[in-house]
N, C-alpha and C positions, 0 to 999 in steps of 0.2 A: 450365374452362380453365387449361393446364397452361403454366407458364413454361417453356422449354426452357434447359437448360444453354446458356452462352456460351462459358465459361473452362474446360471440360473440357480437357486437351490441352496447357493453357499455363498456368495457374496452379497447376493441381492434374491427378494422372494420369486418362485418360477410361476406363480399365480398369478394374471395380470390384476385384476382387481385387488389383492394384497398390494403388489406394489406399487400399482396407484395410489392407494389409499395411504401407503407409509411416505412414499414422495411428496405428496400435498400435505402429509402431516408436517413436512421440515421447510415449508414454504413461511417466510414471515414478511410483514409489512414492512417495506421498504422506508427507511426514512424519507429520503427523496429520492426521485425516478429516475436515476442517472444510469444510464445503458452506455456500454461498452464493447468495442469490437475483440476485444481480447482481455481472456480472465486467465487464473492459475487456481487451478481445484483440485481436490486429491481425489485416488483413485480406490481406498482402501475396501473394505466390505462397507454398502452401505449403513446396516446399522450402528458402523461408529463413524465413519467420516461424512455420512450423509448430509448432517447437517451443515458441517463445512462448504462441501459440493453444492446444496441445494440455493445457499447462500451466495455462493458466486454464480451458477447458471443466470439466479435471476436478475442479474447484472449484464447478463449478454444479450446482445444486439440481434436481433433475429436477421437472419441471412440466407439465401439461396445458397451459398455454398461455409461450411463449415468444418476447418481445419481441427482434426483431433492430433497433436502433437506430443505424443507418448514413449516414455522410455520402455526397451527391450530387456524384460528381467528373466530370458531364460535361452536366448538366441545371440551368439555372438556376428556381429558384421559390421563393416567401416559404412559411414557416412548415415544415409537414411534409406527406409525400406518402405515401399508401397505395395498394397495387392491387387490383386486380378477380380477379385470377388465382385459381385455385381451389386450384392444387397448383402449389410450384416442384420439377421435376424436378433431379435429381446422376444420377451413375452407379450411384448406391448406391438408386434407387429414389425415388419421390415422397414429398414432404414437406406435410402440408396443412396450410393458410391458415387462420385461425379470422376468416371473414370476418362472422360474429355479433359478435364484438367489434371487427373494423373499421367496421361500423355505426355501433356504440355512441361509438366516437374519433369518427366523421365529425360526430357529434350535439354532442359536448362542448368539440372543440377545431375552431380553424382548421385545414384541412388539404386539401389535393390530392388527389384520386381520379383517379387513371392509370396506366395499365401501360407508358404510353411511357417515362416518367422511369426506369423499370428496367433498360430495354432498354442492353444495355452498361455497366452497373454492376456493379460485382465484389465489391463492399465489403459486401452481402448472401450472394451466391451463394457465396463462399469460407469463409463459417461453415457452411454448411448442411452439409457432408459430417460435421465435427466431431461436431454434433447426430447425425446418422443415427449414426456409428460409436459414440456411447457412450451414446445413449439407444436406440435400435432396430439393434442391431448385428445384421449378418449373418451374420458369424462371429464366437463368444465360446467361451469355456472353462465346460466343465461347474461348475467353482467360481464363476464370476460368473454363470452362466446362474441359480446356486443363490440368490445374493447378489441377483438384479435379480425373484427370481420376483413379489413382491408388486407390479410392475408391467407381470404381465403382464393383457392388457386393457387396458391404458392407453395411449394414445399421446398424444406431442406436438403440438401446433398451433402456427403462429408466425406472429407479426403483425409483417410488414416495414415498416419503417418507413425512409424516407429522410428526411434532414434538409436543409433549403433554406438561406434566408437568415430567421435565425429568433433569438431571445433561448434563451439556456440557460434560462431558468425554464419555458418549454414542455416542455421534457425533463424538468424537476424535476416539475412538475407530471402529466405523461402518467404518469410513474412511479410516483408517489403514486397517481393515483388507480387502479391496475390492480395496485399492489403486493401485495393480500392473497393472490391466485389466481395471479401470474405468475412469472417469473424474466425478467432482463433479463440481454441483450448487448451491449456497447458497444464499437460496432468502430471501431477507429481505429491507423493508424502513427502514428507521431512523428514525428521531423524527417526532412527529405528532401531528399537531393544534398546534403550537406555531408562533407567531408574527415573521415575516420572519427573524428580526437580532437577535432575541434568537434562531429562528432553526438554524442560521448559527452557531453560537458560540457553542448551545449543537453537531454539527455535527462535528465541528472541533474538538472538544474533544473526540468525537466517535471515529473517524479518526486517531487521534493522537494515543489511545489507542489500537485499529487495528495494526497499522504498528508500534509500541512499544513491542506489544505482553503481557503488562502489563492486565492480566485477573482481576486481584484483583480489578480494577479502573471501571469497567464495572456494570451498572445500570439497572435496567428494562426499564425504560422510554426513552431509549436511541434510541431499534431499535427493532421492533415488531419480528423479527427474530432473536434476542438477543440469544440464546442457538445453534443456528447452525453457527453463526458468532464465538462465542466462541467456539465449537468446532472445526473449521477449524483453529483458531488462536492457541488454545493448540497443534493442529496437528503439525502446522507450527513451533511452540517452541521446541516440541519434535524432530523436523527433520532437524533444520538448515535452515530453510525455511524463507521466508519473505514475507509478504503483501504488493503488489504495488498499490498504486492509481491510478485510471484511470482517473473517472470524480467522480465530485461531485458538485451538487446543489440542490434546491427545486423547489416546485410545482411554488412558487409565482415568479419566471425567468421566468416560461413558459406563466403563466397566467394573472402576473400582481398583483394577489392581493397578500398581502403583511399580512394580519390579522392573518390567521388560514391557516399553507403551511404544507407541509410534506416533509420530506428530503430524496435526495436520491443519492447512492454513490456504485461505481463499485470499484474492489480491484480484482488483479489475483494474485495468488502464485508465488513465485519464488524461486529456489536454489540461487540464486545470490542475496546481501543484496541490501538496495535502492544505497548505495554509487558506489557500483561496476557498476549498470546501468548506473550512471550518470558518470561514469568515460568512461566508453564504447561507451557510446551513446550521451552523453552531453557535452562532453570536450570544446569543441570548442564556442558551447552557453554558456556555463557557464562563460569562459573567455570574451569572449563578453559582457557580461553583466556586470562584474566588470569594465571592461574596459570603457565602455558607461556611467557607475555610474560616474566614475573619472570625464570623460570627459564634461558631462552634469548633472549638480546638480538637473536639473528637469527631467530628464531622465526616464520613468517609460516603463516595458517591456510590450509587449505585446506577446500573444499566446504561453501562459507560459507552459512547459510540465509538466503533473500535478505529476509528478514524484518530482518536485521541488517545490511543494505547500508544502510538507511532511516538518513537523517540522524538524529542524537541526541546527547543529551548525557548523560553519567554522571559518577561518581563512585566513586574506588576505596579501599577503608578497610582497612587491617591493624592488627591488634591483637595484641599479645604478650603472653601470659598476661592478656589482659583487659585491658592497657594499650593505648590508643593507641601505634601504631608507625610510624603515615605514614597522609596521607589527602589526595588529589588531585584533582580534577575538574574539569569546564566546566560552566558554566552555560547557555552558549548551543548549540546543534547547530552545527558547521562543519564537519562531518565524517559519514562514515559511522559508523555506533553501534560496530560492530568495533572500526575503528579508533580510534575515543575510548577504548574499555574501554584498548586494547593499550596507547596512549598514557600515560593516567592511571594505569592497573596498575603500567607501569614507574618513573613519578612517583614514585606512593607510595612505591615500596619505595626508589627511588633518590635523589630530588629533592629531598623534602619538606626545606625548610631548616629544621625544627624537630629533623631527628633525623641521625643517622648514616646512610651508605649501610645496607642489609641484606644480613646476613651469611648464608652459608649454612645453619652451626650455626644462626640464628633462627626458619627456617624450618617446625623440628621442631614448633614449639609456636606456631606463627604461625595465626591467624583471619582467612580475608580476606571481604570482602563487597563487592558492588556494585549502586547505585544508579542505576536510570536514571531520570533526570528527564523530568517533563511541560512541555510549554510554560508559557513563563512569562507571567505576568498582573500588571499594575501595580494598586498598590491606591490608591484615592482614600479620602483622609481629611480632616477639617480640624482634630482636634485627637490628643494621644498617647491620648487615651480611646478616641476609633474607632478607631484604629490597634491598639490593644490586642485591641476587639472582632473583629479579622477575622484575625490571624494565625495561630490555631488550626485545627488541627493541622497547617499547612501547612510546608513549607519557606518561608525568607525571606530576602530578599534587602535591606539597605538601603544607600542610596548618598546621600553629600551630598559635592558638588565631588568631588574625587579620594581620598575617603575610602569602602572598599568590604568590605561582609560578607556572608556566606551561610551560612546554619545546616541541614543537612537535616532533613526532618520525624524521624529517626530521633532529635535531641537532645532533643525533649520528652520524652525515655525521663528524661534526666539532669535536664533545667531545666523541669518541669511547669506551673510557674508562669507565667502570662503577664510579666508585670513583670517577673520574673528573666530569663527568658530575653530581652524584647527588651531588659533594660539589659546583659546580658552580647555579646549581640548588636552593640551600641552600641558597647562598650570594645572589641572584636574589629575593629571599625573605624577603633578609635582616636580614638574620641569618647567624652566623660564620659557617666557612667550615666544622669545625670540632662538628656541635652542631648536639645533640641527646637530644630527649627525648620521655617516654611512650605515650606525648599527641600526638606526631607529627602523624598527618596525611597524606596519600598518595594514589595517583589513578593513573588506567594507562589507557590508551584508546589508538586507532589506528587510522590512517588517509589515507583517500584517497587524492594521490597529485597531481594534475595539472598545469603546467607551460608553459610559453612560452613567448616572444619577445612582449612587450606592443604594 
């Protein structure tokens, strides 16, 4: 039994050639060829959300089984729903449903088996042409054919999952159960029908929660597919993975309407954290940004990699002939990482109270470094001996009432002994070297460190 397309001609073109050409026009050259077994992508009309959706699908790893986990917009039910259809049709052809796997899910998870709940539901159908265009293309170049030749004889099967009233843990458990032999598409738009500026604020907040994994901060109006998003975030938290932003914008950016807009975003799941990705792929870009920010007070970067638009904290350090010439940074993420780096680069050069503003002549012998900080974790300890046992090799913050100081992890190269390191940090905070009290607070963090001659 085939499910016929219901949204061809409205959410996407109904003619195969027009649909293929449109989706191919959304393809981008990837900055680095990272493939992922799980993505978050929007499901609105492809004329609006297609850029973000294609950007996400280009990171999706080919797999025989692809789960599409999407919200139900019109039907109410508990837990999840799966269909009895054999195929889902689009103008690009039929895509097979893995009914054997659905039978297995039915035996292991609380679910509703029903075709009816899939009627008039766009959140799964809109995703199918992207899969067909990328994994079973009707039109492709000779080069693409050669690249994909190893997939000849293999075809994808989908497992359509509609999410009803259920706890996100059910989605997390579902992903865990079938992770080894499957890929996962989490289908969700972001905020709905707010003014453009308010939409951006809400979606930026949502993106920050997705990227930091802080599940308790999610609220229902943030995204229509929130349960699926929370399920993937929970899976990422439990498996030491990160969700990396690919693209984010809203319908107003496409249509020009700023009164009632819908937000769109795409992310991919990575076994590396954000800072490792930046270090591996964007080190020179980051250092160029910091340098240009110092040389030109009016400098504004263009074509910013989305991973650098995630909120982050950084330090920028300048050394002249091997000696410290300025160091300013942020401990907590309060803005997109790229803006934090720009601000700290300028402050290290011109606002460090220990030094005169940097001169043009000094730049000839300057070294610049950027440290990107991990999240902050509080250290629990009952005495100084226990504190000393926990500080190496991390960056450390100490705080006592209004006195506070921080050392980056790289300071261990100058102060390798724990007691000397801690005593020096106390003195930097304005405390005696032998100071200790039960109200003293300490926090640890790690840092990704990149540097080069200016």
